[in-house]
MILUMVO-176449 format. One record per residue (C-alpha): residue in three letters; x, y, z. Coordinates in steps of 0.02 Angstrom, whole numbers, plus 50000, padded with zeros to 5 digits. Last residue first. Layout:
BEGIN
+------+-------+-------+-------+
! type !     u !     v !     w !
+------+-------+-------+-------+
!  ALA !     X !     Y !     Z !
...
+------+-------+-------+-------+
end
This chain:
BEGIN
+------+-------+-------+-------+
! type !     u !     v !     w !
+------+-------+-------+-------+
!  ARG ! 51920 ! 56578 ! 51474 !
!  LEU ! 51784 ! 56504 ! 51339 !
!  GLY ! 51657 ! 56608 ! 51320 !
!  ALA ! 51765 ! 56752 ! 51329 !
!  LEU ! 51872 ! 56670 ! 51184 !
!  ALA ! 51701 ! 56639 ! 51079 !
!  ALA ! 51648 ! 56824 ! 51079 !
!  GLY ! 51817 ! 56915 ! 51052 !
!  ALA ! 51857 ! 56787 ! 50886 !
!  ALA ! 51663 ! 56831 ! 50844 !
!  ALA ! 51702 ! 56999 ! 50848 !
!  VAL ! 51878 ! 56984 ! 50762 !
!  THR ! 51747 ! 56928 ! 50630 !
!  ARG ! 51645 ! 57061 ! 50622 !
!  ALA ! 51748 ! 57172 ! 50608 !
!  VAL ! 51837 ! 57081 ! 50475 !
!  ASP ! 51660 ! 57068 ! 50382 !
!  ASP ! 51635 ! 57263 ! 50414 !
!  ALA ! 51809 ! 57299 ! 50312 !
!  SER ! 51747 ! 57197 ! 50162 !
!  THR ! 51776 ! 57037 ! 50068 !
!  ASN ! 51677 ! 57020 ! 49925 !
!  TRP ! 51842 ! 56980 ! 49793 !
!  GLY ! 51848 ! 56842 ! 49939 !
!  CYS ! 52028 ! 56751 ! 49967 !
!  VAL ! 52077 ! 56784 ! 50152 !
!  SER ! 52139 ! 56640 ! 50222 !
!  ILE ! 52184 ! 56631 ! 50426 !
!  ARG ! 52228 ! 56470 ! 50505 !
!  MET ! 52206 ! 56440 ! 50664 !
!  VAL ! 52317 ! 56339 ! 50777 !
!  ARG ! 52349 ! 56176 ! 50850 !
!  GLU ! 52565 ! 56155 ! 50916 !
!  GLY ! 52685 ! 56047 ! 50838 !
!  HIS ! 52782 ! 56153 ! 50741 !
!  TRP ! 52623 ! 56237 ! 50661 !
!  THR ! 52473 ! 56098 ! 50662 !
!  GLY ! 52310 ! 56185 ! 50586 !
!  GLY ! 52139 ! 56262 ! 50614 !
!  SER ! 51968 ! 56296 ! 50490 !
!  LEU ! 51887 ! 56469 ! 50494 !
!  PHE ! 51701 ! 56483 ! 50434 !
!  ALA ! 51669 ! 56641 ! 50505 !
!  GLU ! 51478 ! 56733 ! 50571 !
!  GLY ! 51381 ! 56577 ! 50590 !
!  SER ! 51408 ! 56595 ! 50786 !
!  ALA ! 51455 ! 56355 ! 50773 !
!  ASN ! 51618 ! 56448 ! 50661 !
!  ILE ! 51674 ! 56534 ! 50782 !
!  ALA ! 51639 ! 56435 ! 50938 !
!  ALA ! 51730 ! 56265 ! 50847 !
!  ILE ! 51877 ! 56398 ! 50798 !
!  VAL ! 51889 ! 56441 ! 50995 !
!  ALA ! 51884 ! 56231 ! 51042 !
!  ASP ! 52023 ! 56204 ! 50909 !
!  SER ! 52152 ! 56326 ! 50960 !
!  ILE ! 52136 ! 56283 ! 51152 !
!  ASN ! 52288 ! 56273 ! 51195 !
!  ARG ! 52308 ! 56249 ! 51393 !
!  GLY ! 52396 ! 56402 ! 51472 !
!  ASP ! 52313 ! 56424 ! 51638 !
!  ALA ! 52210 ! 56570 ! 51582 !
!  ALA ! 52157 ! 56474 ! 51409 !
!  ASP ! 52274 ! 56482 ! 51269 !
!  PHE ! 52239 ! 56520 ! 51072 !
!  ARG ! 52347 ! 56520 ! 50921 !
!  ILE ! 52336 ! 56634 ! 50780 !
!  LEU ! 52427 ! 56591 ! 50607 !
!  GLY ! 52399 ! 56708 ! 50449 !
!  GLN ! 52355 ! 56689 ! 50266 !
!  ASN ! 52334 ! 56813 ! 50129 !
!  MET ! 52520 ! 56901 ! 50108 !
!  THR ! 52653 ! 56937 ! 50215 !
!  PRO ! 52514 ! 56877 ! 50333 !
!  ARG ! 52567 ! 56909 ! 50539 !
!  ALA ! 52625 ! 56728 ! 50585 !
!  LEU ! 52637 ! 56676 ! 50763 !
!  GLY ! 52503 ! 56800 ! 50822 !
!  THR ! 52420 ! 56740 ! 51012 !
!  ALA ! 52280 ! 56749 ! 51078 !
!  GLY ! 52213 ! 56751 ! 51268 !
!  PRO ! 52153 ! 56912 ! 51284 !
!  LEU ! 52126 ! 56976 ! 51112 !
!  ALA ! 52264 ! 57094 ! 51008 !
!  ALA ! 52301 ! 56935 ! 50907 !
!  ILE ! 52118 ! 56951 ! 50849 !
!  GLY ! 52137 ! 57112 ! 50753 !
!  ASP ! 52284 ! 57110 ! 50693 !
!  TYR ! 52259 ! 56947 ! 50610 !
!  ILE ! 52092 ! 57037 ! 50553 !
!  ALA ! 52188 ! 57182 ! 50477 !
!  ALA ! 52330 ! 57072 ! 50401 !
!  ALA ! 52216 ! 56954 ! 50289 !
!  HIS ! 52109 ! 57120 ! 50249 !
!  ASP ! 52270 ! 57182 ! 50178 !
!  CYS ! 52299 ! 57024 ! 50093 !
!  CYS ! 52135 ! 57028 ! 50031 !
!  ARG ! 52146 ! 57204 ! 49957 !
!  GLU ! 52306 ! 57195 ! 49891 !
!  ILE ! 52235 ! 57053 ! 49776 !
!  MET ! 52089 ! 57161 ! 49709 !
!  ALA ! 52191 ! 57294 ! 49684 !
!  ALA ! 52268 ! 57206 ! 49578 !
!  LEU ! 52146 ! 57125 ! 49496 !
!  GLY ! 52045 ! 57294 ! 49469 !
!  ASP ! 52204 ! 57363 ! 49386 !
!  ARG ! 52253 ! 57253 ! 49288 !
!  GLY ! 52060 ! 57250 ! 49215 !
!  LEU ! 51931 ! 57163 ! 49346 !
!  GLU ! 51771 ! 57121 ! 49239 !
!  MET ! 51895 ! 57075 ! 49075 !
!  LEU ! 51993 ! 56946 ! 49197 !
!  ALA ! 51833 ! 56882 ! 49285 !
!  ALA ! 51737 ! 56851 ! 49143 !
!  LEU ! 51908 ! 56779 ! 49041 !
!  ALA ! 51900 ! 56638 ! 49169 !
!  PRO ! 51708 ! 56604 ! 49157 !
!  LEU ! 51757 ! 56542 ! 49005 !
!  ALA ! 51911 ! 56460 ! 49013 !
!  ARG ! 51803 ! 56321 ! 49086 !
!  ALA ! 51725 ! 56276 ! 48946 !
!  ARG ! 51655 ! 56128 ! 49002 !
!  ARG ! 51772 ! 55963 ! 48967 !
!  SER ! 51763 ! 55780 ! 48884 !
!  TRP ! 51948 ! 55720 ! 48801 !
!  GLU ! 52044 ! 55765 ! 48981 !
!  PRO ! 52213 ! 55776 ! 48993 !
!  THR ! 52224 ! 55951 ! 48914 !
!  PHE ! 52370 ! 56031 ! 48814 !
!  ASP ! 52338 ! 55983 ! 48641 !
!  MET ! 52163 ! 55941 ! 48676 !
!  PRO ! 52121 ! 56129 ! 48702 !
!  ASP ! 52150 ! 56149 ! 48492 !
!  ARG ! 52209 ! 56340 ! 48431 !
!  VAL ! 52132 ! 56398 ! 48310 !
!  PRO ! 52214 ! 56395 ! 48120 !
!  GLY ! 52164 ! 56235 ! 48091 !
!  GLY ! 52264 ! 56074 ! 48157 !
!  THR ! 52102 ! 55941 ! 48183 !
!  THR ! 51967 ! 55843 ! 48134 !
!  LEU ! 51945 ! 55702 ! 48233 !
!  TYR ! 51879 ! 55525 ! 48169 !
!  ALA ! 52029 ! 55467 ! 48124 !
!  ALA ! 52115 ! 55486 ! 48289 !
!  THR ! 52257 ! 55588 ! 48387 !
!  MET ! 52316 ! 55635 ! 48556 !
!  ARG ! 52403 ! 55776 ! 48611 !
!  MET ! 52461 ! 55787 ! 48810 !
!  ALA ! 52639 ! 55727 ! 48853 !
!  ALA ! 52699 ! 55790 ! 48648 !
!  SER ! 52601 ! 55959 ! 48693 !
!  HIS ! 52674 ! 56025 ! 48818 !
!  ALA ! 52866 ! 55967 ! 48806 !
!  ALA ! 52813 ! 56076 ! 48635 !
!  PRO ! 52738 ! 56211 ! 48722 !
!  ASP ! 52917 ! 56222 ! 48825 !
!  ARG ! 52887 ! 56384 ! 48947 !
!  THR ! 52728 ! 56286 ! 49045 !
!  ILE ! 52559 ! 56361 ! 49091 !
!  ALA ! 52450 ! 56253 ! 49196 !
!  MET ! 52286 ! 56332 ! 49254 !
!  GLY ! 52166 ! 56285 ! 49372 !
!  CYS ! 51950 ! 56316 ! 49366 !
!  ASP ! 51818 ! 56222 ! 49448 !
!  TYR ! 51745 ! 56318 ! 49532 !
!  PRO ! 51673 ! 56476 ! 49530 !
!  THR ! 51818 ! 56632 ! 49466 !
!  ASN ! 51884 ! 56728 ! 49611 !
!  LEU ! 52024 ! 56733 ! 49500 !
!  TRP ! 52112 ! 56730 ! 49696 !
!  LYS ! 52061 ! 56532 ! 49749 !
!  HIS ! 51926 ! 56485 ! 49581 !
!  GLY ! 52043 ! 56524 ! 49445 !
!  ASP ! 52186 ! 56407 ! 49529 !
!  THR ! 52372 ! 56393 ! 49490 !
!  ALA ! 52504 ! 56281 ! 49434 !
!  TRP ! 52670 ! 56334 ! 49344 !
!  SER ! 52803 ! 56286 ! 49232 !
!  ASP ! 53001 ! 56322 ! 49169 !
!  ALA ! 53038 ! 56435 ! 49295 !
!  ARG ! 53102 ! 56616 ! 49263 !
!  GLU ! 52930 ! 56700 ! 49286 !
!  ILE ! 52957 ! 56673 ! 49474 !
!  GLY ! 53097 ! 56813 ! 49483 !
!  ALA ! 53044 ! 56912 ! 49596 !
!  VAL ! 52870 ! 56811 ! 49712 !
!  GLN ! 52864 ! 56942 ! 49881 !
!  PRO ! 52929 ! 57072 ! 49755 !
!  ALA ! 52746 ! 57053 ! 49660 !
!  LEU ! 52654 ! 57139 ! 49826 !
!  ARG ! 52682 ! 57313 ! 49785 !
!  PRO ! 52656 ! 57286 ! 49598 !
!  SER ! 52509 ! 57174 ! 49605 !
!  ALA ! 52470 ! 57033 ! 49460 !
!  ASN ! 52641 ! 56930 ! 49527 !
!  VAL ! 52536 ! 56901 ! 49689 !
!  TRP ! 52434 ! 56794 ! 49575 !
!  LEU ! 52587 ! 56654 ! 49586 !
!  GLY ! 52535 ! 56636 ! 49770 !
!  PHE ! 52336 ! 56557 ! 49752 !
!  ALA ! 52386 ! 56396 ! 49672 !
!  GLY ! 52562 ! 56441 ! 49624 !
!  ASP ! 52667 ! 56278 ! 49644 !
!  VAL ! 52815 ! 56302 ! 49534 !
!  HIS ! 52917 ! 56183 ! 49413 !
!  VAL ! 53095 ! 56211 ! 49378 !
!  TRP ! 53173 ! 56093 ! 49258 !
!  ALA ! 53346 ! 56043 ! 49293 !
!  GLY ! 53502 ! 56053 ! 49179 !
!  ALA ! 53631 ! 56092 ! 49315 !
!  ALA ! 53613 ! 56260 ! 49258 !
!  GLN ! 53417 ! 56272 ! 49272 !
!  ALA ! 53427 ! 56230 ! 49438 !
!  ILE ! 53553 ! 56372 ! 49488 !
!  PRO ! 53446 ! 56502 ! 49388 !
!  CYS ! 53302 ! 56452 ! 49451 !
!  LEU ! 53338 ! 56449 ! 49620 !
!  THR ! 53414 ! 56621 ! 49676 !
!  ALA ! 53265 ! 56730 ! 49553 !
!  PHE ! 53162 ! 56606 ! 49636 !
!  ASP ! 53180 ! 56642 ! 49802 !
!  ASP ! 53057 ! 56510 ! 49871 !
!  CYS ! 52880 ! 56606 ! 49958 !
!  ALA ! 52817 ! 56606 ! 50101 !
!  GLY ! 52614 ! 56631 ! 50126 !
!  ILE ! 52618 ! 56573 ! 50334 !
!  ASN ! 52510 ! 56413 ! 50323 !
!  LEU ! 52483 ! 56386 ! 50158 !
!  ASP ! 52653 ! 56427 ! 50085 !
!  GLY ! 52625 ! 56547 ! 49941 !
!  ALA ! 52740 ! 56527 ! 49789 !
!  ASN ! 52831 ! 56389 ! 49826 !
!  LEU ! 52973 ! 56273 ! 49740 !
!  ALA ! 52954 ! 56086 ! 49627 !
!  VAL ! 53137 ! 56050 ! 49553 !
!  ILE ! 53137 ! 55923 ! 49422 !
!  THR ! 53296 ! 55787 ! 49372 !
!  PRO ! 53333 ! 55703 ! 49254 !
!  THR ! 53518 ! 55654 ! 49293 !
!  GLY ! 53626 ! 55754 ! 49160 !
!  PRO ! 53774 ! 55765 ! 49281 !
!  ALA ! 53767 ! 55614 ! 49427 !
!  ALA ! 53669 ! 55639 ! 49585 !
!  ALA ! 53715 ! 55727 ! 49749 !
!  ALA ! 53752 ! 55883 ! 49675 !
!  LEU ! 53588 ! 55948 ! 49642 !
!  ALA ! 53554 ! 55920 ! 49833 !
!  GLU ! 53696 ! 56012 ! 49868 !
!  THR ! 53657 ! 56163 ! 49781 !
!  LEU ! 53451 ! 56157 ! 49837 !
!  ALA ! 53502 ! 56168 ! 50015 !
!  ALA ! 53646 ! 56288 ! 49961 !
!  ALA ! 53524 ! 56392 ! 49892 !
!  SER ! 53392 ! 56381 ! 50051 !
!  VAL ! 53207 ! 56330 ! 50018 !
!  LYS ! 53096 ! 56427 ! 50064 !
!  GLY ! 52938 ! 56377 ! 50207 !
!  PRO ! 53016 ! 56463 ! 50389 !
!  ALA ! 53208 ! 56553 ! 50328 !
!  ASP ! 53355 ! 56438 ! 50341 !
!  GLY ! 53332 ! 56316 ! 50223 !
!  HIS ! 53233 ! 56141 ! 50192 !
!  LEU ! 53228 ! 56042 ! 49999 !
!  PRO ! 53147 ! 55871 ! 50021 !
!  VAL ! 53196 ! 55732 ! 49898 !
!  ILE ! 53058 ! 55656 ! 49795 !
!  SER ! 53073 ! 55509 ! 49719 !
!  ASP ! 53026 ! 55397 ! 49858 !
!  THR ! 52848 ! 55478 ! 49818 !
!  GLY ! 52812 ! 55368 ! 49653 !
!  PHE ! 52846 ! 55448 ! 49500 !
!  GLY ! 52725 ! 55366 ! 49406 !
!  LEU ! 52617 ! 55510 ! 49338 !
!  LEU ! 52467 ! 55500 ! 49466 !
!  ARG ! 52607 ! 55477 ! 49615 !
!  LEU ! 52688 ! 55653 ! 49547 !
!  ALA ! 52499 ! 55717 ! 49537 !
!  ARG ! 52446 ! 55654 ! 49719 !
!  THR ! 52629 ! 55727 ! 49808 !
!  LEU ! 52600 ! 55891 ! 49712 !
!  SER ! 52430 ! 55909 ! 49796 !
!  SER ! 52491 ! 55853 ! 49958 !
!  HIS ! 52551 ! 56058 ! 49958 !
!  HIS ! 52754 ! 56062 ! 49979 !
!  HIS ! 52836 ! 56109 ! 50138 !
!  ALA ! 53001 ! 56024 ! 50092 !
!  ASN ! 53006 ! 56122 ! 49949 !
!  ALA ! 53046 ! 55984 ! 49814 !
!  LEU ! 53195 ! 55917 ! 49711 !
!  VAL ! 53101 ! 55781 ! 49592 !
!  ARG ! 53241 ! 55642 ! 49555 !
!  ILE ! 53206 ! 55557 ! 49375 !
!  PRO ! 53252 ! 55372 ! 49383 !
!  PRO ! 53315 ! 55328 ! 49170 !
!  ALA ! 53175 ! 55225 ! 49096 !
!  GLY ! 53164 ! 55042 ! 49097 !
!  PHE ! 52983 ! 55057 ! 49132 !
!  LEU ! 52920 ! 55224 ! 49129 !
!  GLY ! 52830 ! 55244 ! 48941 !
!  ARG ! 52902 ! 55190 ! 48780 !
!  ALA ! 52811 ! 55315 ! 48675 !
!  GLU ! 52760 ! 55451 ! 48768 !
!  VAL ! 52915 ! 55429 ! 48884 !
!  ASP ! 53039 ! 55451 ! 48736 !
!  TRP ! 53175 ! 55432 ! 48798 !
!  GLY ! 53354 ! 55526 ! 48756 !
!  ALA ! 53411 ! 55595 ! 48936 !
!  ARG ! 53356 ! 55753 ! 48861 !
!  ALA ! 53196 ! 55670 ! 48815 !
!  LEU ! 53181 ! 55608 ! 48976 !
!  VAL ! 53192 ! 55796 ! 49055 !
!  ALA ! 53074 ! 55872 ! 48935 !
!  HIS ! 52945 ! 55723 ! 48925 !
!  ARG ! 52939 ! 55737 ! 49132 !
!  ALA ! 52913 ! 55920 ! 49133 !
!  ALA ! 52770 ! 55908 ! 49025 !
!  ALA ! 52701 ! 55788 ! 49123 !
!  LEU ! 52734 ! 55897 ! 49259 !
!  ALA ! 52632 ! 56026 ! 49205 !
!  THR ! 52486 ! 55927 ! 49161 !
!  ALA ! 52485 ! 55851 ! 49346 !
!  HIS ! 52521 ! 56012 ! 49431 !
!  ALA ! 52392 ! 56093 ! 49322 !
!  MET ! 52267 ! 55930 ! 49369 !
!  GLN ! 52275 ! 55966 ! 49570 !
!  CYS ! 52300 ! 56157 ! 49555 !
!  GLY ! 52100 ! 56144 ! 49474 !
!  THR ! 51981 ! 56075 ! 49349 !
!  VAL ! 52082 ! 56121 ! 49201 !
!  PHE ! 52130 ! 56266 ! 49087 !
!  ALA ! 52296 ! 56227 ! 48996 !
!  TYR ! 52430 ! 56362 ! 48942 !
!  SER ! 52582 ! 56373 ! 48827 !
!  CYS ! 52697 ! 56513 ! 48855 !
!  ASP ! 52749 ! 56627 ! 48708 !
!  PRO ! 52694 ! 56771 ! 48789 !
!  PRO ! 52805 ! 56742 ! 48959 !
!  LEU ! 52726 ! 56760 ! 49098 !
!  ARG ! 52683 ! 56930 ! 49184 !
!  LEU ! 52517 ! 56860 ! 49291 !
!  ALA ! 52377 ! 56972 ! 49213 !
!  GLN ! 52478 ! 56948 ! 49017 !
!  LEU ! 52492 ! 56759 ! 49021 !
!  LEU ! 52304 ! 56756 ! 49080 !
!  PHE ! 52258 ! 56883 ! 48950 !
!  ARG ! 52335 ! 56786 ! 48822 !
!  GLY ! 52248 ! 56605 ! 48889 !
!  ALA ! 52074 ! 56721 ! 48906 !
!  VAL ! 52079 ! 56766 ! 48732 !
!  GLU ! 52146 ! 56562 ! 48669 !
!  GLU ! 51993 ! 56505 ! 48774 !
!  LEU ! 51885 ! 56607 ! 48678 !
!  VAL ! 51934 ! 56547 ! 48500 !
!  ALA ! 51933 ! 56383 ! 48574 !
!  GLY ! 51778 ! 56364 ! 48662 !
!  ALA ! 51663 ! 56477 ! 48519 !
!  PRO ! 51724 ! 56334 ! 48387 !
!  SER ! 51667 ! 56209 ! 48506 !
!  THR ! 51671 ! 56033 ! 48419 !
!  SER ! 51792 ! 56101 ! 48265 !
!  ALA ! 51885 ! 56190 ! 48361 !
!  LEU ! 51918 ! 56043 ! 48491 !
!  VAL ! 51903 ! 56004 ! 48675 !
!  ALA ! 51774 ! 56124 ! 48753 !
!  ASN ! 51626 ! 56021 ! 48727 !
!  GLN ! 51492 ! 56151 ! 48740 !
!  ASP ! 51344 ! 56124 ! 48832 !
!  TRP ! 51274 ! 56329 ! 48788 !
!  ALA ! 51139 ! 56326 ! 48956 !
!  SER ! 51301 ! 56278 ! 49072 !
!  CYS ! 51410 ! 56390 ! 48982 !
!  MET ! 51283 ! 56524 ! 48999 !
!  ILE ! 51277 ! 56499 ! 49198 !
!  ASP ! 51471 ! 56502 ! 49205 !
!  THR ! 51468 ! 56656 ! 49104 !
!  ALA ! 51358 ! 56720 ! 49228 !
!  LEU ! 51435 ! 56664 ! 49368 !
!  ALA ! 51594 ! 56749 ! 49303 !
!  ALA ! 51548 ! 56907 ! 49246 !
!  PRO ! 51475 ! 56926 ! 49473 !
!  LEU ! 51652 ! 56851 ! 49527 !
!  ALA ! 51628 ! 56680 ! 49612 !
!  GLY ! 51683 ! 56681 ! 49800 !
!  GLY ! 51867 ! 56622 ! 49833 !
!  LYS ! 51944 ! 56485 ! 49901 !
!  VAL ! 52096 ! 56478 ! 50019 !
!  TRP ! 52034 ! 56365 ! 50168 !
!  ALA ! 51952 ! 56411 ! 50302 !
!  TYR ! 51922 ! 56578 ! 50289 !
!  PHE ! 51738 ! 56635 ! 50222 !
!  ARG ! 51680 ! 56784 ! 50282 !
!  GLY ! 51660 ! 56880 ! 50148 !
!  SER ! 51534 ! 56734 ! 50095 !
!  ALA ! 51555 ! 56649 ! 49942 !
!  ASN ! 51608 ! 56503 ! 49999 !
!  GLY ! 51451 ! 56498 ! 50103 !
!  THR ! 51441 ! 56326 ! 50138 !
!  LEU ! 51311 ! 56231 ! 50092 !
!  GLY ! 51229 ! 56070 ! 50175 !
!  PRO ! 51051 ! 56148 ! 50251 !
!  GLU ! 50996 ! 56189 ! 50088 !
!  ALA ! 51062 ! 56051 ! 49967 !
!  ALA ! 50901 ! 55942 ! 50008 !
!  ALA ! 50796 ! 56081 ! 49961 !
!  ALA ! 50869 ! 56145 ! 49826 !
!  ILE ! 50868 ! 55962 ! 49740 !
!  ALA ! 50688 ! 55939 ! 49772 !
!  ARG ! 50655 ! 56105 ! 49698 !
!  VAL ! 50757 ! 56072 ! 49557 !
!  VAL ! 50662 ! 55891 ! 49540 !
!  ASP ! 50505 ! 55982 ! 49567 !
!  ALA ! 50529 ! 56086 ! 49394 !
!  ALA ! 50590 ! 55940 ! 49324 !
!  PRO ! 50416 ! 55814 ! 49345 !
!  LEU ! 50489 ! 55642 ! 49415 !
!  GLY ! 50520 ! 55486 ! 49320 !
!  THR ! 50448 ! 55324 ! 49366 !
!  ALA ! 50553 ! 55187 ! 49451 !
!  PRO ! 50615 ! 55300 ! 49579 !
!  PHE ! 50784 ! 55259 ! 49610 !
!  ASP ! 50800 ! 55232 ! 49822 !
!  ALA ! 50753 ! 55358 ! 49977 !
!  PRO ! 50676 ! 55477 ! 49869 !
!  LEU ! 50741 ! 55641 ! 49932 !
!  PRO ! 50694 ! 55802 ! 50010 !
!  ALA ! 50766 ! 55696 ! 50170 !
!  ARG ! 50929 ! 55656 ! 50122 !
!  MET ! 51007 ! 55814 ! 50172 !
!  GLU ! 50929 ! 55835 ! 50333 !
!  ALA ! 50988 ! 55650 ! 50383 !
!  PRO ! 51165 ! 55706 ! 50323 !
!  THR ! 51130 ! 55839 ! 50445 !
!  GLY ! 51143 ! 56018 ! 50419 !
!  ARG ! 51253 ! 56161 ! 50504 !
!  SER ! 51338 ! 56227 ! 50368 !
!  ALA ! 51486 ! 56373 ! 50400 !
!  VAL ! 51461 ! 56541 ! 50340 !
!  PRO ! 51291 ! 56555 ! 50440 !
!  ARG ! 51147 ! 56659 ! 50345 !
!  THR ! 51156 ! 56845 ! 50348 !
!  ASP ! 51276 ! 56907 ! 50210 !
!  LEU ! 51259 ! 56770 ! 50124 !
!  THR ! 51063 ! 56800 ! 50111 !
!  ALA ! 51045 ! 56887 ! 49954 !
!  LEU ! 51142 ! 56747 ! 49857 !
!  PHE ! 51058 ! 56598 ! 49915 !
!  ARG ! 50885 ! 56690 ! 49847 !
!  ARG ! 50956 ! 56725 ! 49686 !
!  ALA ! 51031 ! 56562 ! 49665 !
!  GLU ! 50853 ! 56471 ! 49696 !
!  ALA ! 50766 ! 56607 ! 49603 !
!  PHE ! 50871 ! 56550 ! 49436 !
!  ALA ! 50844 ! 56395 ! 49477 !
!  ILE ! 50655 ! 56403 ! 49470 !
!  ASP ! 50659 ! 56507 ! 49311 !
!  LEU ! 50757 ! 56412 ! 49238 !
!  THR ! 50631 ! 56246 ! 49286 !
!  ASP ! 50484 ! 56382 ! 49226 !
!  MET ! 50358 ! 56430 ! 49337 !
+------+-------+-------+-------+
end
């Protein structure tokens, strides 16, 4: 059997058994190591044997990310067209950094970027970059922000670096994701530059808090304001229509963490939750969450293409650049990259505008149905009903003890669903996160039943 045939057979077998295999991995590290040589072999192995061995090693440790009952973290599956396109990308093996190194990669990325902006209803003249995920999307967009706010202060950070530069303040939603913090560290800001912003509503920055923080520094102080579209626990979104003008009037750059929440702007029904989000200066999001591309795929988008390219562009005598087609390397931090925009293009084309909106809305409806079903069980208390696709539930024993972690472990051990825990206002809770294109009403019912069985066994 041809090596690719073996790989395709393994992939098809995995996908065909998604509905019946345990969603959470049950394998041990020893089981995963067993099919592989203990030491680096002196003599190479036949390619077919290698593929079989790696498939056998991975099998007990695979989680059902692509299952309709994976709710542990904000992860989607892979739409059929996106998965198939990703396989072709591996076969084509393009270094999609320049139009000269991959004309197909560059041209198709232009189309993907145009469709992306249209899908998210962002200004059509924005720049974009397809990166590994929201972590690097933050780093890319914030590098553009760093360039812009320091340029306004008369400092060329690309030429002079940060030593001696005017300090930059980062006024961030107090509930910002840790990936934003790490991006700021990578860019040399340091965590001490972050000023947390609070508000009256959970997960949201108030206009008063932002105004007060902006006024705390001298006019002209380089400032970045980081807001949230979709808090990780409850899906809360900042009031962009109010906050963006306040920040920008003070000369600040507004960056939005929209890892998954930015996608609700593609739904006419849900878009009011992020009203005004198009007023920001940059956005970071993931394709492998709500667009349901294979890993990995993230997107950085900026309103200021000049600042974006100034932060990323590089030159070398051996490079062929500057043709009629956009060079992706001018907007990304990588010199070597797969053509990851192509699976995103495939997903956007497979869904279309209406299909994308329907998928987003369906996930939110399923999240609410899971929440309602489980919250109605004896011993369960609903804490945050999904307004988007995130919800929180606490579980208590008959004597009042919090048994949330035990219930989560029991559900996961059943294989019926995969959920995760968190801490909310000092309490251990179960998180619900629905992002999969293939989650169905049957998946919802099976999940609620698994939670009921777990609770009954522990109370």
